[in-house]
NUKOLLO-285876 format. One line per 5 residues: number of its first residue (from 1); their letters; for each residue x, y, z of N, C-alpha, C, CB. Coordinates in steps of 0.001 Angstrom, whole numbers. Glycine has a CB too. Layout:
NUKOLLO-285876
NUM = A = X,Y,Z,X,Y,Z,X,Y,Z,X,Y,Z; ...
***
This chain:
NUKOLLO-285876
1 = MAAIT = -115514,34046,37799,-116615,35175,37954,-117549,34264,37929,-116801,36409,36857; -118890,34792,38178,-120011,33493,38505,-120781,34212,37111,-121151,33423,40496; -121710,32957,36720,-122662,33224,35532,-123729,33057,35643,-122526,32666,34539; -124281,34653,35483,-125610,34503,35763,-126815,34337,34389,-125859,35768,36641; -127347,33646,34655,-128136,33258,33716,-129863,33597,34117,-127745,31727,33512
6 = LTSDA = -130287,34264,32590,-131927,35315,33011,-132368,35051,32099,-132126,37034,33220; -133675,33857,31670,-134547,33263,30928,-135531,34438,31022,-134986,31818,31394; -136129,34769,29483,-137701,35174,29046,-138392,34532,28713,-137979,35880,28226; -139447,33972,28916,-140508,33119,27958,-141287,34157,27251,-141621,32075,28826; -141241,33997,25694,-141484,34941,24913,-143044,33785,24845,-140216,35403,23485
11 = PRVKP = -143652,34922,24715,-145227,34033,24268,-145153,32946,23131,-146468,35180,23592; -145560,32095,22863,-145444,30795,22005,-144399,30672,20755,-146829,30561,21411; -142810,31153,21500,-142330,31125,20865,-140659,30118,21823,-142572,32539,20242; -139728,29852,20989,-138870,29302,22043,-138103,30410,23171,-137754,28482,21233; -138224,29719,24731,-137745,30545,25891,-136556,31451,25597,-137363,29639,27028
16 = ITKTI = -135779,32495,25683,-134698,33307,25427,-134178,33238,26381,-134806,34486,25054; -132799,32508,26647,-132160,32524,27867,-130969,33261,27326,-131911,31086,28589; -130088,33865,28542,-129117,34921,28078,-128156,34448,29630,-129911,36915,27836; -126989,34592,29406,-126419,33892,30165,-124700,34938,30378,-126476,32240,29433; -125377,35869,31671,-124166,36739,31885,-123071,37028,32637,-124416,37470,31951
21 = NGASA = -121086,37172,32614,-120544,37168,33420,-120724,37845,34290,-119819,37160,33193; -120719,37937,35801,-121076,38582,36953,-119501,38797,37590,-122226,37642,37899; -118831,39802,38106,-118297,40501,38312,-117269,39757,39741,-119222,41622,38306; -118667,39085,40086,-117786,38387,41491,-119027,37281,41912,-117350,39822,43134; -118701,36305,42930,-119786,35296,42972,-121200,35872,44062,-118984,33757,43603
26 = KPVTQ = -121514,37015,43995,-122458,37079,44987,-123887,36254,44613,-122684,38592,45245; -124723,36168,45396,-125250,35733,45071,-127223,36380,44257,-124811,35012,46025; -127334,36545,43473,-128562,37627,42395,-130098,36620,43777,-128669,36833,39348; -130435,37544,44326,-131687,36581,45205,-132857,36612,43441,-132739,37902,47337; -133579,35788,44102,-134822,35148,43037,-135765,36346,43313,-135659,33350,43502
31 = RRLEL = -136027,37202,44342,-136788,38487,44481,-136227,39422,43839,-136966,38950,45743; -134995,39563,43267,-134552,40389,42490,-134940,40421,40662,-133226,40192,42841; -134646,39057,40676,-135093,38488,39036,-136910,38863,38693,-134836,36317,38990; -137850,38324,40286,-138827,38481,39790,-139506,40109,39926,-139497,37416,40299; -138195,40662,40410,-138930,42504,40205,-138190,43004,38611,-138098,44052,41958
36 = IAQAV = -136971,42346,38369,-136711,42204,36836,-137668,41801,35589,-135789,41299,36779; -138006,40916,36461,-139521,39929,35169,-140589,41039,34732,-140891,38350,36266; -140892,41636,36501,-142138,42393,36689,-141316,44084,35542,-142598,42651,39005; -140835,44232,35640,-140429,45369,34978,-140548,45014,33507,-139022,45812,35403; -139862,44464,32722,-140175,43731,31608,-141679,43868,31431,-139703,42296,31737
41 = EALYN = -142632,43172,31933,-143746,42978,31835,-144001,44459,31298,-144387,42401,33060; -144069,45393,32479,-144663,46329,32253,-144530,47012,30969,-144460,46953,33128; -142955,47103,30434,-142457,47353,29186,-143401,46933,27902,-141171,46663,29156; -144376,45922,27927,-145238,45932,27306,-146173,46757,27253,-145520,45180,27390; -146623,47344,28058,-147552,49005,27774,-147021,49990,27293,-148064,49766,28921
46 = LPAEQ = -145521,50039,26631,-145235,51060,26010,-144919,51135,24612,-144438,51481,26589; -145513,52338,24109,-144829,52140,23094,-143576,52001,21691,-145197,52286,23187; -143033,51618,21230,-142202,51198,20974,-140831,52753,20838,-142737,50258,19813; -141741,53571,20781,-141073,55095,20504,-140426,55455,22175,-142586,56520,19879; -141194,55044,22920,-140729,55225,24381,-140120,54832,24751,-141167,55121,25181
51 = IEHLV = -139635,52987,24407,-139166,52068,25077,-137416,52365,23916,-140351,50385,25067; -137635,52620,22992,-136462,53663,22583,-135135,54299,23077,-136964,54565,22455; -136670,55465,23472,-135946,56681,24332,-135487,56263,25626,-136909,57914,24622; -136112,55589,26454,-135703,54852,27381,-134540,53959,27722,-136436,54368,27436; -134207,53117,26756,-133424,52309,26937,-132284,53592,26081,-133864,50645,26380
56 = EHIQM = -132085,54652,25320,-130982,55790,25176,-130419,56420,26137,-131351,56762,24543; -131330,56705,27873,-131555,57324,28491,-131053,56139,29716,-132822,57976,28207; -130524,55003,29680,-130669,53629,30592,-128924,54644,31126,-130727,51327,29509; -128918,54449,32486,-127522,55781,32886,-126622,54086,33221,-127871,57517,35011; -125173,54135,32702,-124265,53378,32296,-123583,52691,33603,-123380,54171,31422
61 = TPKIS = -123768,53552,35109,-123170,52897,36089,-123918,53651,36911,-121681,52831,36224; -125061,52799,37685,-126012,53001,38410,-125508,52718,39689,-127095,52347,38033; -125920,53647,40920,-125402,53663,42022,-126027,52130,42732,-125761,55118,42721; -125549,52003,43974,-126534,51423,45139,-126374,51896,45893,-126604,50296,45610; -127357,52510,46571,-127214,53785,47768,-126689,52877,49317,-129201,54764,48076
66 = QAQRD = -126903,53523,50210,-126562,52750,51602,-127355,51924,51871,-126489,53453,52768; -128748,52617,51826,-130207,52021,52416,-130292,51028,51537,-131637,52997,52413; -130326,50962,50369,-130202,49301,49452,-128952,48656,50189,-129750,49427,47371; -127599,48487,50628,-126874,47692,51367,-127450,47155,52078,-126054,48079,51897; -127729,48332,53039,-128287,48178,54276,-129368,47032,54576,-128820,49393,54540
71 = LAASL = -130177,46974,53870,-131246,46563,53107,-131288,44437,53061,-130897,47490,51383; -130302,44866,52352,-129611,43804,51508,-128545,42978,52228,-128943,44462,50311; -128176,43778,53496,-127459,43384,54531,-128171,42074,55545,-127224,44722,55281; -129555,43335,55757,-130665,42760,56764,-131295,41386,56323,-131911,43832,56897; -131380,41257,55122,-131481,39806,54365,-130625,38835,54317,-131613,39887,53180
76 = GVEPI = -129410,39413,54655,-128433,37949,54537,-127922,37874,53366,-129148,36526,54709; -128462,38752,52013,-127725,38234,50938,-126439,40062,51059,-129110,37808,49088; -125668,39363,49471,-124910,40733,49343,-125170,41417,47839,-123190,40458,49573; -125700,42992,47977,-126797,43639,46370,-125377,42742,45022,-126841,46683,46148; -125854,43025,44123,-124758,42775,43492,-124754,44108,42617,-124756,41353,42756
81 = SEEEK = -123328,43835,42146,-122361,44559,41935,-122805,45759,40837,-121257,43648,41543; -122558,47229,40911,-123137,47828,39577,-123151,47355,38532,-122725,48765,39219; -121784,46654,37716,-121727,46251,36504,-122738,45020,36482,-120285,45972,36105; -122929,44491,37686,-123867,43059,37507,-125039,43595,37057,-124198,42079,38921; -125387,44693,38004,-127114,44849,38056,-127443,45666,36875,-127786,45695,39515
86 = YKLES = -126125,46572,35768,-126334,46946,34755,-126984,45967,33545,-125259,47452,34573; -125849,44868,33803,-125928,43973,32368,-127372,43377,32680,-124531,42567,32111; -127872,42750,34013,-128817,42018,34268,-129814,42722,33704,-128950,41681,35531; -130287,44378,33946,-131455,45301,33412,-131130,45105,31866,-131401,47085,33986; -130034,45741,31690,-129650,45531,29893,-130190,44276,29412,-127886,45418,29478
91 = TSLEN = -129609,42970,29967,-130544,42001,29148,-132549,41741,28974,-129966,40728,29769; -132650,41999,30400,-133862,41879,30356,-134386,42525,29573,-134339,42001,31247; -134174,44018,28924,-134586,44814,28185,-134283,44583,26654,-134174,45889,28677; -132912,43526,26077,-133097,43343,24942,-133793,41808,25017,-131803,43600,24168; -134085,41160,25660,-135313,40427,25781,-136630,40912,25597,-135344,39973,26858
96 = FFEWR = -136761,41440,25667,-138083,42210,25352,-138077,42404,24085,-138305,43520,26010; -136840,43200,23313,-137081,44067,22126,-137063,42039,21087,-135300,45816,21738; -136261,41293,21894,-136334,39907,20769,-137897,39439,21139,-134925,38333,21173; -138448,39046,21758,-139761,38816,21524,-140978,39527,20866,-140034,38638,22456; -140424,41100,20905,-141296,41870,20059,-140903,41802,18799,-141406,43177,20402
101 = KKILD = -140042,41531,18290,-139376,41095,16937,-139929,39626,16590,-137629,41070,17067; -140109,38670,17240,-140769,37235,17041,-142095,37665,16773,-140701,36138,18348; -142601,38374,17327,-143759,38954,17318,-144499,39655,15660,-143461,40020,18433; -143237,40675,15183,-143565,41509,14211,-143053,40508,12560,-142659,43130,14608; -142090,39696,12856,-141564,38464,12046,-142776,37577,11899,-140295,37625,12807
106 = DSLTA = -143819,37157,12666,-144815,36356,12081,-146184,37171,12340,-144797,34843,12721; -146290,38072,12031,-146964,39468,11331,-147723,39271,10374,-146079,40434,10757; -148891,39892,10232,-149256,40114,8455,-149115,41782,8665,-151293,39440,7706; -149012,42514,7327,-149708,43475,7217,-151539,43842,6874,-148946,43844,6465; -151783,44677,7096,-152978,45051,6735,-153325,45038,5006,-153089,46401,7378
111 = PEVAK = -152788,45176,3932,-153043,44289,2984,-152860,42995,3169,-152475,44559,2059; -152064,42540,3739,-152065,40730,3844,-152858,40224,4349,-151134,40023,4466; -153390,41081,5536,-155439,40525,5911,-155883,40925,5359,-156454,40749,7045; -156525,41686,4390,-157478,42069,3569,-157589,40736,2931,-157180,43308,2683; -156213,40443,1824,-156211,39300,1224,-156844,37945,1720,-155063,39163,1039
116 = LINAK = -156141,37688,2989,-156105,36334,3293,-157501,36023,3929,-154884,35993,4229; -158410,37353,4370,-159852,36653,4997,-160739,37766,3507,-160393,37229,7455; -159908,37578,2396,-161105,37716,1146,-161864,39389,1706,-162637,35946,1239; -161189,40381,2102,-161958,41267,2428,-162140,42504,969,-161309,41788,3861; -162753,43170,1058,-163575,43912,-326,-162230,45268,-5,-166001,44532,-55
121 = SRQTP = -161861,45525,1141,-161568,46767,696,-160114,46196,1990,-162975,48379,893; -158959,47548,1475,-157647,47316,2359,-157924,47950,3778,-156232,48069,1646; -158733,48617,3558,-159559,49361,4961,-160267,48599,5816,-160639,50362,4621; -160471,47097,5574,-160873,46416,6328,-160082,46216,7706,-161069,45466,5651; -159188,45928,7673,-158353,44811,8482,-158317,46601,9280,-156534,43581,7615
126 = HDRFK = -158282,47403,8961,-158410,48690,10286,-159212,49318,10602,-157802,49678,10313; -160318,48823,9765,-161755,49524,10906,-162130,48231,11969,-163662,49980,9744; -161408,46586,11339,-161896,45834,12070,-160899,45711,13705,-162048,44583,11130; -159543,46521,13779,-158976,46493,14741,-159030,47843,15432,-157856,46005,14469; -160384,48783,14572,-160520,49697,15418,-161457,50129,16481,-160443,50361,14860
131 = RNDLV = -162480,48527,16216,-163660,47970,16677,-163500,46802,17223,-164553,47866,15789; -162038,46510,17868,-161226,45360,18969,-161932,44257,18653,-161303,45605,20759; -162210,43618,16395,-162222,42646,16523,-160859,41880,16178,-163217,42408,16005; -159588,42663,15790,-158812,42146,15856,-157750,42762,16701,-158667,41860,14838; -156720,42274,16808,-155609,42672,17726,-154367,42605,16391,-155375,41405,19301
136 = AVKDA = -153611,44066,16625,-152174,44494,16159,-151431,45677,17097,-152314,45085,14583; -150342,45655,16596,-149440,46575,17004,-148545,47469,16268,-148805,46014,17644; -148342,48480,16194,-147424,49194,14950,-146083,49186,15043,-147661,50627,14755; -145768,49615,13732,-144451,49104,13955,-143944,50350,12571,-144228,47012,13722; -143167,51175,13392,-143058,52059,12130,-144286,52665,11788,-142602,51310,10929
141 = GVLKF = -145167,53074,12513,-146192,53855,11642,-147282,52439,10806,-145086,55012,10257; -146835,51646,10896,-147817,50713,10014,-148538,49229,11220,-146566,49925,8404; -149519,49168,10855,-150170,48066,12168,-149837,46440,11404,-152455,48356,12498; -149476,45857,12411,-148988,44585,12333,-149991,43403,13001,-147620,44647,13007; -150675,42686,11882,-151286,42139,12883,-151244,40665,12839,-152530,42617,12936
146 = PRWQF = -150945,39832,14258,-150691,38389,14088,-150920,37590,13802,-150585,37935,14458; -150096,36321,13181,-150918,35306,12215,-151722,34842,13187,-150114,34063,11394; -151304,34280,14229,-152051,33013,14690,-153419,33098,15053,-151445,32456,15803; -153923,34920,14899,-155563,34892,15438,-156403,34553,13692,-156175,36991,16377; -155538,34249,13463,-156857,33962,11920,-157229,31817,11597,-155530,34872,9631
151 = DPQAA = -158312,32145,11253,-158400,30893,11093,-159395,30494,10412,-158372,30340,12074; -159110,29398,8939,-160074,29678,7676,-161321,28970,7789,-159445,29239,6297; -161480,27786,8828,-162547,27582,9626,-163649,28195,10297,-162194,27230,10227; -163179,29735,10621,-164193,30328,11908,-164589,31277,10679,-163419,31175,13727; -165260,31909,11359,-166577,33028,10810,-165359,34428,10439,-168189,33581,12567
156 = DGVID = -165982,34726,9788,-165330,36107,9405,-163083,35636,9486,-166135,37678,11132; -163079,34510,9120,-161249,33952,9639,-160953,34619,10328,-159943,33921,8753; -161549,34913,11890,-160739,35010,12922,-161300,34123,13980,-160570,36382,13323; -160534,33493,14766,-160941,32514,16404,-161809,32153,16167,-161182,33037,17871; -163024,32082,16537,-164083,31937,17100,-163943,32890,18568,-164324,30387,17202
161 = GLPDV = -164444,33609,18901,-164971,34551,20156,-163282,35151,20897,-166152,33299,21580; -162748,35257,19469,-161205,36256,19806,-161828,37802,19355,-159426,35704,18487; -162885,37986,18699,-163349,39603,19392,-163936,39957,20788,-164467,40190,18572; -164633,39177,21451,-165381,39346,22699,-164356,39422,23363,-166371,38366,23183; -163322,38237,23059,-162120,38905,24428,-161473,39651,24233,-161116,38229,25040
166 = LKALK = -161193,40148,23005,-160466,41513,23322,-161331,42691,23111,-159200,41722,22429; -162359,42733,23456,-163159,43732,23728,-163340,43840,25232,-164374,43569,23014; -163277,42604,26142,-162948,42494,27486,-161263,42722,28033,-163459,41092,27802; -160328,42932,27152,-159259,43075,27685,-158967,44696,27714,-158308,42207,26988; -159189,45222,28985,-158684,46575,28870,-157458,47233,29315,-159455,47201,29338
171 = VPDFS = -156490,45891,28377,-155049,46747,28487,-154136,46800,27458,-154208,46281,29516; -153279,47817,26880,-152752,47971,25576,-152688,46251,24768,-151106,48790,25806; -152017,46676,23529,-152558,45760,22798,-151028,44837,22784,-153307,46394,21282; -150137,45274,22973,-148852,44089,23765,-149440,43207,24346,-147810,44599,24967; -149821,44162,25772,-150635,43206,26528,-151400,42193,26449,-151175,43585,26946
176 = KISWL = -152380,42555,25304,-153269,41835,25126,-152407,40380,24187,-154482,42788,24417; -151327,41046,23307,-150873,39966,22948,-149939,38874,23664,-150440,40327,22058; -149707,39216,24508,-148805,38651,26325,-149971,37890,26709,-148343,40178,27932; -150493,38441,26710,-151806,37232,27836,-152387,36280,26746,-153632,38277,28745; -152913,36670,25513,-153692,36194,24890,-152858,34589,24506,-154110,37268,23784
181 = TRPNP = -151377,34891,24441,-150451,33457,24376,-149611,32891,25061,-149785,33349,23572; -149934,33026,26574,-148993,32721,27642,-150098,31506,28094,-148537,34140,28867; -149053,30276,28580,-149964,29666,29814,-150605,29605,30672,-149874,29358,30247; -151807,29740,30895,-152775,29949,31684,-153016,29230,32732,-153653,29977,31129; -153020,28837,34164,-152942,28010,35349,-154642,27934,35072,-152165,28742,36996
186 = ALDGF = -155420,29089,34850,-157035,29153,35044,-157756,27983,33614,-157641,31249,34798; -156901,27967,33129,-157531,27151,31629,-156430,26017,31560,-157526,28289,29875; -156055,25489,32760,-155665,24306,32640,-154174,24364,32481,-156364,23672,31616; -153575,24969,32071,-152379,25341,31088,-152305,25571,29889,-151612,24635,31033; -153683,26158,29364,-153581,26257,27905,-153505,27891,28192,-154970,25511,26828
191 = TPIDA = -153273,28485,26881,-153194,29938,26218,-154312,29672,26045,-152295,30469,25001; -155026,31707,26629,-156053,32155,25968,-156709,31377,24713,-155653,33328,25635; -155732,31511,23678,-155842,31512,22197,-156343,30049,22102,-154370,31878,21313; -155264,28968,22605,-155682,27494,22497,-156934,27249,23186,-154635,26544,23080; -157085,27915,24552,-158688,27688,24808,-159955,28545,24113,-158878,27934,26297
196 = LKRGN = -159633,29193,22964,-160784,29555,22811,-161012,28443,21333,-160903,31332,22731; -160334,28373,20827,-159765,27334,20014,-160728,25797,20517,-157888,27285,20374; -160467,25394,21723,-161108,23959,22148,-162627,24642,22687,-160031,22948,23623; -162847,25674,22244,-164555,26254,22360,-164801,26664,23726,-165826,25021,22013; -163772,27171,24403,-163862,27186,26303,-164122,29002,26417,-161764,26495,27412
201 = KDEVI = -164882,29925,25112,-165009,31422,25136,-165706,31939,26226,-165648,31922,23989; -166307,30877,27113,-167205,32199,27770,-166212,32607,28951,-169007,31731,28484; -165450,31281,29423,-164285,31194,30510,-162819,31898,30002,-163995,29488,30850; -162702,32045,28852,-161308,32974,28653,-162034,34293,28736,-160322,32772,27030; -163362,35234,28023,-163684,35965,28300,-163986,36499,29846,-164276,35850,27593
206 = SLAKI = -164308,35847,30784,-164340,36057,32027,-163007,36247,32909,-165050,35091,32422; -161485,35693,32623,-160930,35910,33097,-159952,37216,32143,-160663,34749,33584; -160422,37265,30698,-160230,38597,30161,-160894,39925,30853,-160715,38505,28816; -162033,39664,31454,-162222,40758,32297,-161621,41516,33565,-163090,40535,32558; -161085,40818,34175,-160439,40708,35353,-158628,41435,35087,-160570,38908,35775
211 = VGVL = -158356,41071,33514,-156580,41315,34043,-156620,43055,33505,-154936,39969,32829; -155438,43098,34130,-155006,44389,34941,-156174,45328,35803,-154336,45383,33820; -156963,43934,36696,-157926,45016,37288,-157305,43999,38304,-159800,45395,36897; -156513,43061,38826,-156180,42425,40455,-154499,42604,40615,-156669,40404,40635
***
């Protein structure tokens, strides 16, 4: 059997790597892995309920069409087996859920945030989330606020410049979290969050404005 390793770089956590056994020694093309990675990125835009619905309806025995086989032959590669294809796609989905769990495990509830920033009301975190001053995701109907956005030395207890960046990002909340916590070549390899901490507010805002546009 051939071992196929698929790695997902979960932001700000140890990369998630899984190895699955393929039914044959057929090569898996880099392009296919790139497409799978793009599919995982697209999942960031879906609410948890829709993703769970998607998982339930994944076909257990996806078919490879003759057109796909002909294309693979013209490229000089063999299409991976249906079993390998399913395992790869399922592993990508599992990686996404592991990444999501790590986000939630290092997040705070609204009451916890209110206490942390010494807010007068438990409603304050909700109001700041609605104004795009904070980023949060829903888990079972409850807002969870990633811990890394808070800074005890900054105004209002939040990293300086983050509210302006959040307002510039016109993408769903999971996509915001992903973008904010991934190393960015345009920021010398720093994540946008780390770049904000270094005082590069204007540069991060400029980049945030084109996320989802290009």
